[in-house]
C-alpha positions in Angstrom: 116.3 13.5 3.3 115.9 14.5 6.9 113.4 12.6 9.1 112.2 14.7 12.1 110.5 13.1 15.1 108.3 15.2 17.3 109.8 15.4 20.8 106.7 14.0 22.6 105.5 11.5 20.0 104.1 8.3 21.4 103.1 7.1 24.9 101.8 9.6 27.4 102.1 9.0 31.1 98.7 7.3 31.5 99.2 5.0 28.6 102.7 4.0 29.6 101.5 3.3 33.1 98.5 1.2 31.9 100.7 -0.8 29.5 103.3 -1.5 32.1 100.6 -2.6 34.6 99.0 -4.9 31.9 102.3 -6.6 31.0 103.3 -7.1 34.6 99.9 -8.6 35.4 100.2 -10.9 32.4 103.7 -12.1 33.4 102.5 -12.8 37.0 99.4 -14.7 35.9 101.0 -18.2 36.0 98.4 -19.6 33.7 95.4 -18.1 35.4 92.9 -16.4 33.2 93.8 -12.7 32.6 91.6 -10.3 30.7 91.1 -6.7 29.8 87.7 -5.1 29.7 88.0 -3.5 26.3 91.5 -3.0 24.7 94.0 -1.8 27.3 95.0 1.1 25.0 94.1 2.1 21.4 97.0 0.3 19.9 96.3 -2.9 17.9 99.9 -3.9 18.1 100.1 -3.7 21.9 96.8 -5.6 22.2 98.2 -8.4 20.0 101.4 -8.6 22.2 99.2 -9.0 25.3 97.1 -11.7 23.5 100.3 -13.6 22.8 101.0 -13.6 26.5 97.5 -15.0 27.2 95.6 -11.8 27.9 92.2 -11.8 26.3 90.0 -8.8 25.5 86.4 -8.9 26.7 83.5 -6.8 25.7 81.7 -7.3 29.0 81.9 -9.5 32.1 78.8 -11.7 31.5 80.8 -14.8 30.6 83.6 -14.4 33.2 83.4 -16.1 36.6 87.0 -16.1 37.8 90.4 -14.7 36.9 92.0 -11.3 36.7 90.4 -8.4 34.9 92.5 -5.4 34.0 90.7 -2.1 33.7 91.9 -0.2 30.5 93.6 3.2 30.5 90.3 4.9 29.4 88.5 3.5 32.4 85.1 1.7 32.5 81.7 2.4 34.0 81.1 2.4 37.7 78.6 -0.5 37.2 81.3 -2.6 35.5 83.7 -2.1 38.4 80.9 -3.1 40.8 80.1 -6.2 38.7 83.7 -7.3 38.8 83.9 -6.9 42.5 80.6 -8.7 43.0 82.0 -11.7 41.1 85.1 -11.6 43.3 87.3 -11.2 40.3 90.9 -9.9 40.9 90.6 -6.3 39.6 93.8 -4.6 38.4 93.0 -0.9 37.8 95.1 0.6 35.0 92.8 3.6 34.5 94.8 6.8 33.7 94.9 8.9 36.9 93.7 11.9 34.9 90.6 10.0 33.7 90.1 8.8 37.3 90.1 12.4 38.4 87.4 13.3 35.9 85.3 10.5 37.2 85.7 11.7 40.8 84.8 15.2 39.9 81.6 14.1 38.2 80.6 12.0 41.2 81.3 15.0 43.5 79.4 17.5 41.4 76.4 15.2 41.0 76.3 14.4 44.7 76.2 18.2 45.4 73.2 18.7 43.1 74.9 20.1 40.0 73.7 19.3 36.5 76.8 17.9 34.8 78.1 18.7 31.3 80.8 16.5 29.9 82.7 17.8 26.9 83.7 14.9 24.7 82.8 12.2 22.2 79.6 10.6 23.4 80.6 7.1 22.2 84.1 7.1 23.5 84.8 4.6 26.3 86.4 7.3 28.4 83.3 9.5 28.2 81.0 6.5 28.8 83.0 5.8 32.0 83.0 9.4 33.2 79.3 9.8 32.6 78.5 6.7 34.6 79.6 8.4 37.8 76.8 10.9 37.7 73.8 10.2 39.9 71.8 13.1 38.5 71.3 14.9 35.2 74.3 14.7 32.8 74.7 16.0 29.3 77.5 15.1 26.8 78.4 17.8 24.3 80.9 18.0 21.5 81.1 21.8 21.3 79.5 25.0 22.5 76.7 24.8 20.0 75.5 21.7 21.6 74.6 23.7 24.7 71.9 25.7 22.9 69.1 23.1 23.1 69.8 22.3 26.8 67.3 23.5 29.4 68.0 26.2 31.9 69.9 24.9 34.9 70.5 26.4 38.3 73.9 24.9 39.0 76.2 23.5 36.3 79.4 21.5 36.7 81.6 21.0 33.7 84.4 18.5 33.0 86.1 17.4 29.8 87.4 14.3 28.2 91.1 14.3 28.8 92.0 14.6 25.1 89.8 17.6 24.4 91.4 21.0 23.4 91.4 24.0 25.7 89.6 26.0 23.0 86.7 23.6 23.0 86.4 23.7 26.7 86.4 27.5 26.8 83.8 27.5 24.1 81.5 25.2 26.1 82.0 27.2 29.3 81.1 30.5 27.5 77.9 28.8 26.1 77.0 27.4 29.5 77.0 30.9 31.1 73.7 31.4 29.3 72.1 28.4 30.9 72.9 28.6 34.6 73.4 31.0 37.5 76.3 29.1 39.0 79.0 27.4 37.0 81.8 25.2 38.4 84.5 24.1 35.9 87.2 21.4 36.4 89.9 21.5 33.8 90.4 17.8 33.3 92.3 18.1 30.0 95.7 16.4 30.0 98.7 18.6 29.2 100.0 15.8 27.0 97.3 16.4 24.5 98.0 20.1 24.0 101.7 19.6 23.9 101.4 17.0 21.2 99.0 19.1 19.2 101.2 22.2 19.4 104.2 20.2 18.3 102.3 18.7 15.4 101.3 22.2 14.2 104.8 23.4 14.3 106.4 20.3 12.7 103.8 20.1 9.9 104.6 23.7 8.9 108.4 22.9 8.5 108.3 19.7 6.5 107.4 18.4 3.0 105.4 15.4 4.3 103.9 14.3 7.7 103.3 10.8 8.9 101.0 10.3 12.0 101.3 6.9 13.6 98.6 5.4 15.8 95.4 3.4 15.9 92.5 4.5 13.7 90.3 4.1 16.8 92.4 6.5 18.8 90.7 9.9 19.1 93.9 11.8 20.0 95.8 10.3 17.0 93.0 11.2 14.6 93.1 14.7 15.9 96.8 14.9 15.3 96.3 13.8 11.8 93.5 16.4 11.3 95.8 19.2 12.6 98.7 18.1 10.3 96.5 17.8 7.3 95.2 21.3 7.7 98.8 22.6 7.5 100.5 20.0 5.3 98.3 18.3 2.6 100.9 15.6 2.2 99.9 14.0 5.6 99.3 10.3 6.1 97.8 8.5 9.1 99.1 5.0 9.5 98.9 2.2 12.0 102.1 0.4 11.0 105.1 0.7 8.7 103.6 -1.8 6.3 101.2 1.0 5.1 104.0 3.3 4.0 104.3 4.2 0.3 107.5 5.5 -1.4 105.6 8.0 -3.6 104.6 10.0 -0.5 108.2 11.0 0.0 109.2 11.7 -3.6 111.1 15.0 -3.8 110.8 15.6 0.0 113.8 17.2 1.8 112.2 16.9 5.2 109.7 14.4 6.6 108.0 14.9 10.0 106.7 12.1 12.2 104.4 12.3 15.2 102.4 9.6 17.0 99.4 9.3 19.2 99.5 8.8 22.9 98.9 5.1 22.5 101.7 4.4 20.0 104.7 2.4 21.4 108.3 3.5 20.8 109.2 0.3 18.9 106.4 1.0 16.4 107.7 4.6 15.8 111.2 3.3 15.4 110.0 0.8 12.8 108.3 3.5 10.8 111.4 5.7 10.8 113.6 2.8 9.7 111.1 1.9 6.9 110.9 5.5 5.6 114.7 5.6 5.4 114.8 2.3 3.6 112.1 3.4 1.1 114.1 6.6 0.3 117.3 4.6 -0.2 115.5 2.1 -2.5 114.3 5.0 -4.5 117.8 6.3 -5.0 119.0 2.9 -6.3 
C-alpha cells in the first residue's frame, strides 16, 4: 500500500512562528510564571508539551498579577492586550502576522468611518480579536446570505478571517454591493489555506482512503476534512495515531494524508508510521 502525504500538510508560517516563540519563551522563563492567553495553537499535543515545560493556559487575565503572557497565534482582543500592559506583565506577542494585519485593517477602516464587515466564524478567537479593533459598527457574517438582513450603509469595509475561502469572500463582496455606495475590501485570506485545500481536493480524488490530522477545535482542519469527505467517503479526521483503525485501510492501494495548519510534523510522522504498522499487522 502506498501512503501519500500532501506537500503542504502541517504547520503554516504563522503557527510555526508562534510555536517557536512559545517554546523559546518557556525555555527562557527560569522558573518565572509563563502563560498563554488561550491555547497557543489548536493542537492539544503542542499545548501539552508546553504545559510540561511549565507554560499554563489561561482563559483570562483576572487572576494573573505577574509573569509572562504569550499571545496565541490567533491573537486576542485589544482590551486584553491593554489589560496585560496595565498589569505590567511581560507580553510576548505570537500573533500570526496575517491575523495582525486583519486587526490593523479593521482599526483603520473603523477610524475612517466605514461600517466593517468581517467574514468568519463569530465564535472563533481570531474573529473575536479582529472585531475588537473596530471602534464603530461591525458585523460578522458567515456567507453572502448573512448580508441580506443588514441595513443600508454608506461606506463598507470588508476583511476576512485568514482561514476563509476566496469563494466565500467573493460571495460576501457581491452581496455587500447591494448595501453600500462605497466598498473597500482587504483580502486578508492566507495563501496557506487555499493551498492546503486545493491539495486536499486533488489528493482525495486519487486515493482509496484519506486521513486528516489535526485538532477538532481547528477550523482549518475541519474544513480540510469536509473537503476530503465530499470527494472520498472513506475520510477520517483524527487528532492522534491512537485513533487509527485497521479496517479503514482494508483493500486500499493508496492512502492520502493531510493535516491542518496547527499539526506538528512529529504527529504526522507518527500517524504515517502507525498506518504502515497496521497494514503490516493485517498481512500477518
